[in-house]
N, C-alpha and C positions, 0 to 999 in steps of 0.2 A: 435389533439393529434396524437402522433406517434403510429405505430403498430409494433409488434415484434413477430416473430415465433421462437419457441425454438425446435430445432431438436435434435435427439439422446438422448431424455430423457428416462431414464430406466423405465420399467414398475413399479418397486417398488416405485420410486420417484413420478411417476404420481399417483399411488394408494394412497400414503401417502398425496399428495397434495389434492386429491379428498376428502379424509376422513377429513383432517383438515379444508378444505373449508366448508364441510357439518356441522362440529362441530361449526363453526363460523357463519353459515347461509349465506355464500358467494358462489358465483360461483367460479370455479377453477381460472378463469381469475382474478377476484377481489382479491382472496386470494394471487395469485402470485404478483399482484401489491402491495398489503399490505406488503408482505414479502420483496420485493425490496425497498419499501419506508422506512421501518424500518431499513433495513440493510445499506442503503445509507445515512441515516440522523443521524446515531450514531456519536457523537462527539468524534473524535480520536485525541490524541495529535499529533502535527505536527512531521513528520519524520525528524530527524536530520541526515544528510548524514554522518558526521564523526562518529557518534555513531553507525550507521548501519554498516559502513565498519569495525569499530573496533570489533563489536559483531560478524561479519561474520568470521573474521580472528583470533580472540583471541584464539580459541581452538587450532590453529595450532602453537602457540607459538609466542614469540616476535621476532622482528628483530632489531638489533642494527645497525644503520647507522652512519657512521662517517660524521660529518658536517664539511666541509672544512672551514678554516678561511676566513673571508671576508676582502677584501682590496678595497680601493677606485678605481674606474675605471680610474679616472684621478685626477690630482691635482685640488683642488677647486679654483675657480676664485679669483683673488685678488681684493678686494673692497677698493676703496677710497684712 
């Protein structure tokens, strides 16, 4: 199994982790593993890129773009 060191953890978070671990009868390390396990196994709906982009820019207002007319690039080939 892999190991991980967490640096720059505030004293408040460390204290709260220690208390929560004690309440659950776990070591701080086991409590942290359980928190990560739960957080990373939650089923989230898949992110849809277009909806994410729209949600990000919608508050800024819409943009109307003129769509140029499409023409064939060349005449189609003559068949038979």
